[in-house]
C-alpha positions as CSV (number, residue, x, y, z in Angstrom):
1,M,0.1,0.5,0.2
2,V,1.5,3.2,-1.1
3,D,2.4,6.2,1.6
4,G,0.4,9.0,1.5
5,T,-2.2,10.1,3.2
6,R,-2.0,6.9,5.5
7,G,-1.5,5.0,2.1
8,R,-4.1,6.8,0.1
9,V,-3.3,8.0,-3.3
10,P,-5.2,10.9,-4.2
11,A,-6.0,12.0,-7.8
12,A,-5.1,15.1,-9.4
13,N,-8.8,16.1,-10.0
14,G,-10.5,17.2,-6.6
15,G,-8.9,14.6,-4.5
16,C,-10.6,11.6,-5.8
17,V,-9.2,8.5,-4.5
18,M,-7.4,5.5,-7.1
19,T,-8.8,2.3,-6.3
20,R,-6.0,-0.3,-6.5
21,M,-5.5,-3.9,-7.0
22,L,-4.7,-6.2,-4.1
23,A,-3.9,-9.9,-4.9
24,S,-3.6,-13.1,-2.2
25,V,-1.2,-15.3,-3.5
26,I,0.1,-18.4,-2.1
27,D,3.9,-18.7,-3.7
28,W,6.5,-17.5,-5.8
29,R,4.9,-18.4,-9.0
30,E,1.9,-17.0,-8.3
31,L,3.5,-13.6,-6.6
32,E,5.9,-13.3,-9.9
33,S,2.3,-13.8,-12.0
34,A,1.1,-11.3,-9.8
35,I,3.8,-8.5,-10.0
36,Q,4.2,-8.9,-14.0
37,A,0.2,-8.1,-14.1
38,G,0.4,-4.7,-12.6
39,V,-1.2,-5.8,-9.2
40,D,-0.6,-2.7,-7.2
41,I,0.1,-4.8,-3.9
42,I,0.6,-8.4,-3.1
43,D,-1.1,-10.0,-0.4
44,L,0.5,-13.4,1.3
45,K,-2.0,-15.8,2.1
46,N,-2.9,-19.6,2.4
47,P,-6.2,-19.7,1.2
48,H,-6.4,-23.6,2.6
49,T,-6.7,-22.8,5.8
50,G,-9.3,-20.0,6.3
51,A,-10.5,-16.5,5.1
52,L,-6.9,-15.4,6.2
53,G,-5.3,-18.3,6.6
54,A,-1.7,-17.4,7.4
55,L,1.5,-18.6,5.7
56,P,4.5,-20.1,7.2
57,I,6.7,-17.7,8.6
58,E,9.8,-18.6,6.6
59,S,7.7,-18.5,3.6
60,I,6.4,-15.1,4.5
61,R,10.1,-13.8,4.9
62,S,11.5,-15.4,1.7
63,L,8.1,-14.7,-0.3
64,A,8.3,-10.9,1.2
65,A,12.5,-10.5,0.1
66,S,11.5,-12.0,-3.5
67,C,9.5,-9.2,-4.3
68,G,12.5,-7.0,-3.5
69,G,10.5,-3.6,-3.1
70,R,8.8,-4.1,-6.7
71,C,5.4,-3.9,-4.8
72,P,4.2,-3.0,-1.5
73,V,3.5,-6.5,0.4
74,S,0.7,-7.1,3.0
75,A,0.4,-10.7,5.2
76,T,-2.3,-12.2,6.9
77,V,-2.2,-13.7,10.4
78,G,-3.8,-16.0,10.1
79,D,-7.7,-17.2,11.6
80,L,-7.2,-16.6,15.1
81,P,-9.5,-16.1,18.0
82,A,-10.0,-12.8,20.0
83,E,-7.3,-13.6,22.5
84,P,-5.4,-10.2,22.8
85,Q,-2.0,-11.4,23.3
86,Q,-2.4,-14.2,20.6
87,L,-2.8,-11.6,18.1
88,A,-0.3,-9.3,19.3
89,Q,2.4,-11.9,19.1
90,A,1.3,-13.3,15.4
91,I,1.4,-9.6,14.5
92,G,4.9,-9.3,15.5
93,R,6.2,-12.4,14.2
94,T,4.5,-11.5,11.0
95,A,6.1,-7.7,10.9
96,E,9.4,-8.8,11.3
97,C,9.3,-10.7,8.0
98,G,9.7,-7.8,6.0
99,V,6.3,-7.1,4.9
100,D,4.6,-3.4,4.6
101,Y,1.2,-4.4,6.3
102,V,0.2,-6.8,8.8
103,K,-3.5,-7.8,8.4
104,V,-5.6,-9.2,11.1
105,G,-9.1,-10.6,11.4
106,F,-11.5,-9.7,13.9
107,F,-14.7,-12.6,13.5
108,S,-16.3,-11.2,16.3
109,P,-16.5,-7.9,19.0
110,E,-15.9,-10.6,21.8
111,N,-12.5,-9.1,23.4
112,L,-12.6,-6.3,20.8
113,T,-11.8,-3.6,23.8
114,R,-9.1,-5.6,25.1
115,C,-7.4,-6.7,21.7
116,L,-7.2,-3.5,20.7
117,Q,-5.2,-2.2,23.7
118,A,-2.8,-5.2,22.9
119,I,-2.1,-4.4,19.5
120,S,-2.1,-0.1,19.8
121,R,1.5,-1.2,21.4
122,L,2.5,-2.4,18.2
123,T,1.4,0.1,15.8
124,H,3.9,2.7,16.2
125,R,6.1,0.2,14.6
126,H,4.3,-1.7,12.5
127,K,1.5,-0.8,9.5
128,V,-1.5,-3.0,10.8
129,V,-4.5,-3.3,8.6
130,A,-8.0,-4.8,10.6
131,V,-10.4,-7.0,8.6
132,L,-13.6,-7.1,9.5
133,F,-16.7,-9.6,8.6
134,A,-19.6,-8.7,6.6
135,D,-21.3,-11.9,7.0
136,R,-20.3,-11.7,10.8
137,E,-22.2,-8.7,12.1
138,P,-18.7,-6.5,11.8
139,P,-18.4,-4.2,14.3
140,L,-18.6,-0.6,12.2
141,E,-20.2,1.0,14.5
142,R,-16.3,1.1,16.3
143,L,-14.6,2.1,13.1
144,A,-13.3,4.9,15.3
145,E,-11.6,3.1,18.0
146,F,-9.5,1.4,15.3
147,A,-8.3,4.4,13.8
148,G,-7.5,5.6,17.6
149,S,-5.6,2.7,18.1
150,G,-3.6,3.0,15.4
151,F,-4.8,1.3,12.6
152,R,-3.5,2.0,8.9
153,G,-7.1,0.5,7.6
154,V,-9.7,-1.3,7.8
155,M,-11.0,-3.7,4.8
156,L,-14.4,-5.6,4.6
157,D,-14.2,-9.5,3.6
158,T,-16.1,-12.3,3.8
159,A,-15.9,-15.3,6.4
160,E,-17.1,-18.4,4.9
161,K,-16.4,-18.4,1.4
162,G,-18.8,-20.4,0.0
163,G,-21.5,-18.7,1.8
164,G,-21.7,-16.1,-0.8
165,G,-19.9,-12.6,-1.6
166,L,-19.5,-9.6,0.1
167,L,-22.6,-7.9,-1.9
168,D,-24.4,-11.0,-0.8
169,H,-24.1,-9.6,2.9
170,M,-23.9,-6.3,2.6
171,D,-25.4,-3.5,0.1
172,L,-24.3,-0.9,-1.7
173,N,-25.6,1.9,0.3
174,R,-24.2,0.6,3.7
175,L,-20.9,-0.5,1.8
176,E,-21.0,3.5,0.7
177,R,-21.1,4.7,4.4
178,F,-18.3,2.3,5.0
179,V,-15.6,3.7,2.8
180,S,-16.8,7.0,3.6
181,E,-16.6,6.7,7.4
182,V,-12.8,5.1,7.2
183,R,-11.7,7.8,4.9
184,A,-13.2,10.4,7.1
185,L,-10.6,8.4,9.9
186,D,-7.6,9.2,8.2
187,M,-7.6,5.2,7.5
188,I,-7.0,3.0,4.0
189,S,-10.3,1.5,3.3
190,G,-10.6,-2.0,1.0
191,L,-13.3,-4.1,-0.2
192,A,-12.8,-8.0,-0.3
193,G,-14.9,-11.1,0.1
194,S,-15.0,-13.8,-3.1
195,L,-15.4,-10.5,-5.3
196,R,-16.4,-11.5,-9.2
197,L,-15.0,-9.6,-12.1
198,E,-18.7,-8.6,-12.8
199,D,-18.6,-6.7,-9.4
200,I,-16.0,-4.3,-9.8
201,P,-18.1,-1.6,-11.8
202,Q,-20.2,-1.0,-8.6
203,L,-17.8,-1.6,-6.0
204,H,-15.1,1.3,-8.2
205,C,-18.0,3.6,-7.6
206,L,-17.6,3.7,-4.1
207,L,-14.2,4.3,-4.4
208,P,-12.4,2.2,-1.6
209,D,-8.5,2.4,-1.6
210,Y,-8.1,-0.9,-2.4
211,L,-10.3,-3.8,-3.8
212,G,-9.0,-7.1,-3.1
213,F,-9.5,-10.7,-4.7
214,R,-8.5,-14.4,-4.5
215,G,-11.2,-16.9,-6.3
216,A,-11.9,-14.7,-9.1
217,L,-8.1,-14.9,-9.5
218,C,-8.2,-18.8,-9.7
219,E,-8.8,-21.6,-12.6
220,G,-12.5,-22.5,-11.9
221,R,-12.9,-19.4,-9.2
222,K,-12.0,-21.8,-6.9
223,R,-9.3,-20.1,-4.5
224,T,-7.4,-23.4,-3.4
225,A,-6.7,-23.8,-7.1
226,G,-3.6,-21.6,-8.3
227,I,-4.1,-18.3,-9.8
228,A,-3.9,-18.2,-13.7
229,P,-2.7,-15.3,-15.6
230,H,-5.3,-14.7,-17.6
231,R,-7.8,-14.2,-14.7
232,L,-5.1,-11.9,-13.6
233,R,-5.4,-9.6,-16.2
234,A,-9.2,-9.6,-16.7
235,I,-9.1,-8.4,-13.2
236,H,-6.7,-5.7,-13.7
237,D,-8.0,-4.5,-17.1
238,A,-11.8,-4.2,-15.5
239,L,-10.2,-1.8,-13.1
240,A,-8.3,0.4,-15.3
241,Q,-11.4,0.7,-17.6
242,A,-13.5,1.4,-14.4
243,A,-10.8,4.0,-13.5
244,T,-11.1,5.5,-17.2
245,R,-15.1,5.5,-17.1
246,R,-15.1,7.7,-14.0
247,E,-12.4,10.0,-15.3
248,R,-14.3,11.1,-18.4
249,T,-17.3,11.0,-16.5
250,V,-16.4,13.3,-13.4
251,P,-15.1,16.2,-15.6
252,A,-18.4,15.7,-17.6
253,L,-20.4,16.0,-14.8
254,S,-18.5,19.3,-13.5
255,R,-19.0,21.0,-16.5
256,W,-22.9,20.2,-16.2
257,L,-23.2,21.5,-12.6
258,K,-21.4,24.5,-13.7
259,S,-23.2,25.3,-16.3
260,G,-26.3,25.1,-14.2
261,A,-27.8,22.6,-16.0
262,G,-30.5,20.7,-13.4
């Protein structure tokens, strides 16, 4: 994730946000394919072991080194219980592998205050992104607490990958409020959760900082299958096309408004 205002990249016109692409990869081959396709951030994750399954520490260290600064790298800490010390230790171990961002999931509001307190002791040294789950009653009313604890960003994802995608659990109005509230708190916003190619136009309109993909990049759209280069390119191209449409629409709308139409 690119450092700007807490990682956000403003466009030249009126401070609009550029939505970028995050791809979750499991090994060196997938990492290289993602970089060659122009992915904006590499996310190291093991889809075989959960929504935020963690790769072995040595694998994270090796892959982060292989990336060699060509692209920002994040890594997940695993599907861990809401146990403050366990989460804090996992964040510390993962951050020491040389990744740019550490992603930690909050699968329920249980122990949230204590977990945030423990993690806040690390956020001055490490860039931590919270992952909330649209299919698990995410504590969206507590976003300010994540900001106050030093989190660099908040992503919305889905916990049960066989239970539908993000848009099956949260409508566009609620997602738009989430993105706006996260931005107002000066954090990075991300949307993920079994996203499909056809979801890109409507989600891009919400202007999250990132859209995250795994299953849509894989053969047969099966997240535990290998990433297919042609699917990577298709998602990357769809995001670029959505950005181009917006660049054409915003100036035209501004001219229309200035003309006094309507």
